[in-house]
C-alpha positions in Angstrom: 11.0 -58.1 45.8 12.4 -60.0 48.9 14.2 -62.9 47.2 16.4 -63.5 44.2 14.9 -64.5 40.8 16.9 -66.3 38.1 16.2 -66.2 34.4 17.9 -68.4 31.8 18.2 -67.0 28.3 18.6 -69.2 25.2 18.5 -68.3 21.5 19.0 -69.6 18.0 18.6 -73.4 18.6 18.2 -74.1 14.8 17.0 -77.7 15.5 18.3 -80.4 13.3 17.7 -82.2 11.1 15.4 -80.3 8.7 12.3 -82.4 8.2 9.1 -82.1 6.1 10.6 -80.3 3.1 8.1 -81.5 0.5 7.1 -79.9 -2.9 4.2 -78.1 -1.3 6.6 -75.8 0.6 9.3 -75.5 -2.1 10.2 -72.0 -3.2 13.4 -70.1 -4.0 14.0 -68.9 -0.4 13.6 -72.3 1.1 15.7 -73.9 -1.6 18.6 -71.5 -0.9 18.2 -71.9 2.8 18.3 -75.7 2.5 21.5 -75.5 0.4 23.1 -73.2 3.0 22.1 -75.6 5.7 23.6 -78.5 3.9 26.8 -76.7 3.0 27.5 -75.0 6.3 25.0 -74.9 9.2 24.2 -78.7 9.6 27.8 -79.1 10.8 27.4 -76.3 13.3 24.0 -76.6 14.9 23.4 -79.8 16.8 20.2 -80.2 18.9 22.0 -82.5 21.3 24.3 -79.6 22.2 21.3 -77.4 23.0 20.0 -80.2 25.2 23.3 -80.3 27.1 23.0 -76.6 27.8 19.3 -76.9 28.8 20.3 -79.8 31.2 23.0 -77.5 32.7 20.5 -74.8 33.2 18.0 -77.2 34.8 20.7 -78.3 37.3 21.0 -74.7 38.4 17.2 -74.4 38.9 16.3 -71.1 37.2 12.9 -69.7 38.0 12.1 -69.2 34.3 13.6 -69.8 30.8 13.3 -67.4 27.9 14.1 -68.3 24.3 14.5 -65.5 21.7 13.7 -67.3 18.5 15.0 -69.3 15.6 14.1 -72.7 17.1 13.9 -74.1 13.6 15.4 -73.4 10.1 13.0 -73.2 7.1 9.7 -72.5 8.8 8.2 -75.9 7.8 5.1 -77.4 9.6 7.0 -80.6 10.6 9.8 -78.4 12.0 7.2 -76.4 14.1 5.8 -79.7 15.4 9.2 -81.0 16.3 10.1 -77.7 18.1 6.9 -78.0 20.1 7.9 -81.4 21.3 11.3 -80.0 22.2 9.8 -77.1 24.1 7.7 -79.6 26.1 11.0 -81.3 27.0 12.5 -78.0 28.2 9.6 -77.2 30.5 5.9 -76.3 30.8 4.5 -73.1 29.4 4.4 -71.8 32.9 8.2 -72.0 33.1 9.3 -71.2 29.5 8.6 -68.2 27.3 9.3 -68.0 23.6 9.3 -65.3 20.9 9.7 -66.2 17.2 12.7 -65.6 15.0 13.0 -65.0 11.3 13.7 -68.7 10.6 10.5 -69.6 12.5 8.5 -67.3 10.2 10.6 -67.9 7.1 8.5 -68.0 4.0 4.9 -68.7 2.9 3.1 -71.2 5.1 0.2 -71.8 2.7 -2.3 -71.5 5.4 -0.5 -73.5 8.0 -0.7 -72.2 11.6 3.1 -72.0 12.0 4.3 -70.6 15.3 0.8 -70.5 16.6 1.5 -74.1 17.7 3.7 -72.5 20.4 1.0 -70.1 21.6 1.0 -71.6 25.1 4.7 -70.6 25.4 3.8 -67.1 24.3 1.1 -66.4 26.8 -1.9 -67.1 24.7 -4.0 -69.6 22.7 -3.7 -70.3 19.0 -6.9 -68.4 18.3 -5.9 -65.3 20.4 -2.2 -65.2 19.9 -1.1 -61.6 19.6 2.1 -59.6 19.9 3.3 -57.9 22.0 2.4 -60.1 25.0 3.2 -59.7 28.7 3.9 -62.7 31.0 4.3 -62.1 34.7 6.7 -64.5 36.4 7.7 -63.6 40.0 8.9 -59.9 40.0 9.5 -60.0 36.3 7.2 -58.8 33.5 8.4 -60.5 30.2 7.3 -58.3 27.2 7.4 -60.5 24.1 7.8 -58.9 20.7 7.6 -60.5 17.3 10.1 -59.0 14.9 9.9 -61.9 12.4 8.3 -61.4 9.0 8.5 -63.3 5.7 11.4 -62.0 3.6 12.7 -62.6 0.1 15.8 -64.6 -0.7 19.1 -63.3 0.8 17.3 -61.2 3.4 16.8 -61.9 7.1 15.5 -58.6 8.2 12.7 -57.9 10.7 9.9 -55.5 11.4 7.8 -54.7 14.5 5.3 -52.3 12.9 3.5 -49.3 14.3 0.8 -51.3 16.1 3.2 -53.5 18.0 5.3 -50.5 18.9 2.4 -48.5 20.2 1.1 -51.4 22.3 4.6 -52.1 23.6 4.9 -48.4 24.7 1.7 -48.6 26.6 2.7 -51.9 28.2 6.1 -50.7 29.3 4.8 -47.5 30.8 2.0 -49.4 32.7 4.4 -52.0 34.0 6.9 -49.3 35.1 4.0 -47.7 37.1 3.4 -51.1 38.7 7.0 -51.5 39.8 7.7 -54.6 37.7 11.1 -55.6 36.5 10.6 -55.2 32.7 12.5 -57.7 30.5 11.9 -57.2 26.8 12.3 -60.3 24.5 12.9 -59.8 20.8 14.8 -61.9 18.2 16.4 -59.2 16.0 19.1 -56.9 17.5 17.3 -53.7 18.8 19.7 -51.2 17.3 20.2 -50.7 13.5 24.0 -50.7 13.6 24.2 -54.1 15.3 24.0 -56.1 12.1 24.1 -55.6 8.3 21.2 -53.9 6.4 20.0 -57.2 5.0 19.6 -58.7 8.6 18.6 -55.7 10.7 15.3 -54.7 12.3 13.9 -52.2 9.8 12.2 -50.0 12.3 15.0 -50.2 14.9 15.2 -46.4 15.1 11.6 -46.3 16.2 12.1 -49.1 18.7 15.2 -47.5 20.2 13.2 -44.2 20.6 10.4 -46.1 22.3 12.8 -47.7 24.8 14.5 -44.3 25.4 11.1 -42.9 26.4 9.7 -45.8 28.4 12.8 -47.5 29.8 13.2 -51.2 30.6 15.4 -53.1 33.0 16.8 -55.5 30.4 16.4 -56.3 26.6 17.3 -59.8 25.4 17.8 -60.8 21.8 19.5 -63.3 19.4 19.9 -63.4 15.6 23.6 -62.6 15.4 24.8 -65.8 17.1 27.3 -63.8 19.1 27.3 -62.7 22.7 27.0 -58.9 23.2 26.5 -56.3 25.8 25.5 -52.7 24.9 23.8 -49.9 26.8 21.0 -47.7 25.5 20.3 -44.4 27.3 16.7 -43.9 28.6 14.8 -41.3 30.5 15.7 -42.9 33.8 18.8 -45.0 33.5 20.7 -46.9 30.8 19.2 -50.1 29.5 21.4 -53.2 29.1 21.0 -54.9 25.7 22.1 -58.5 25.8 22.7 -60.6 22.7 23.0 -64.4 22.9 25.1 -66.8 21.0 23.5 -69.9 19.4 22.6 -72.4 22.0 23.3 -75.3 19.6 26.7 -74.4 18.1 28.8 -77.5 18.4 31.5 -76.0 16.1 32.9 -72.5 15.7 31.5 -70.8 12.6 33.3 -67.6 11.5 33.1 -65.2 14.4 30.4 -67.2 16.1 31.5 -69.0 19.2 30.6 -72.4 20.6 27.2 -72.8 22.2 26.4 -70.5 25.1 23.5 -69.2 27.2 22.9 -66.4 29.6 21.9 -66.6 33.2 20.5 -63.5 35.0 19.9 -63.2 38.7 17.8 -60.3 39.9 18.0 -59.0 43.4 17.4 -55.9 45.4 20.1 -54.2 47.5 20.4 -50.8 49.3 21.2 -49.1 46.0 18.2 -50.6 44.2 17.9 -53.4 41.6 21.1 -55.4 40.7 21.4 -57.9 37.9 24.1 -60.6 37.9 24.9 -61.8 34.4 26.6 -65.1 33.9 27.5 -66.7 30.6 27.7 -70.5 30.5 28.7 -72.7 27.6 31.3 -74.8 25.9 35.0 -74.0 25.8 35.7 -77.0 23.6 33.2 -79.0 21.4 33.4 -82.1 23.6 34.0 -80.4 26.9 31.7 -79.7 29.8 29.3 -76.8 30.1 31.1 -74.3 32.3 30.9 -70.7 33.5 32.6 -68.5 30.9 32.1 -65.0 32.4 30.3 -63.2 35.2 29.5 -59.5 35.7 27.0 -57.1 37.2 24.6 -55.0 35.1 24.4 -52.2 37.5 21.3 -50.0 37.4 23.4 -46.9 37.8 26.4 -46.3 35.5 
C-alpha cells in the first residue's frame, strides 16, 4: 500500500415515503411498523437529508462507499425498487457496497426477490447472490455479512447462522494471509451487549469468538442509529468496532443524533497501518454538513 485510501460509511437511510403497501403484503408486523413510522419515524428520516450527506461525501472524493443496511422500512417490493434507483444515484456497483438490514428483509415477501435487486452492489448477480461475500477495492477487502432475517412483531433481532460464520472464518484467514486490509460490514451490532435482547444479533457470541480468532482491521455496523467506537481483542491486535448513526435523521429522536456518516482514511506509516476516522454530519437540522470529530484508530493500543 503506497497511497492513502478513503472509505465512506453510511447506514440506516430508511428511505421515505413508504410506498407499495397493498393488501398482498399486509400482516401484523408490517401494520405495526407502518403505525410506528407514521407516529414517529416519518418526522425523523428524510431521504433529502441522506442525499445532502452523500453529496458532502462525493465532494471529498472517497475511493469507495459502504452502506450497512436499512435502506428501506417495511421490506416492500416498491421500496426495494426505489432503493435501487437511489443506489444508482449514489454511485456505480464498482464504487458502492451494500449489506442488508432487518428493515430490508422485514417480513414475508411472498416470492418477491427482495434485496436480490441490489445484488450488483453486493458483489454478485441475482441468481448467485450469497453471503458472506468479498469485494476487493484498492488495498481493502470488504467482507459483507447478512445478519437480517424475518422476525415476528416487536423483534428486530438478527442471525448469521453457522454456514455464514464458517465461510467468513475461512475468508478472513485467507485475506489475512494475502495481506489485505479486512473491513467487515454487518448491519447488527457485533457484540450482544450493544443493544437490547429483542434487537441483538442472536449469535453475537459466536461472531465475536470468530473475530477474536481471525482478526480484522475494522468492523462497521449500524442498527442502533447512534455513533459508537468499541474495541474487541483478537489474536493479533484489538479490532475497532464502529457504529454509525442514521444517515437520514433530520430531527433528534431520543438518544439518536442528527444525521452523520463515517469517513475512514487508511495509510501506512513506519509503525504499520493507521486509520484516520472522521465523523461528518449535521449540528443543526438546517445547518451545513460539517466535521464533528476526528481521531486515529491506532493498530497498536
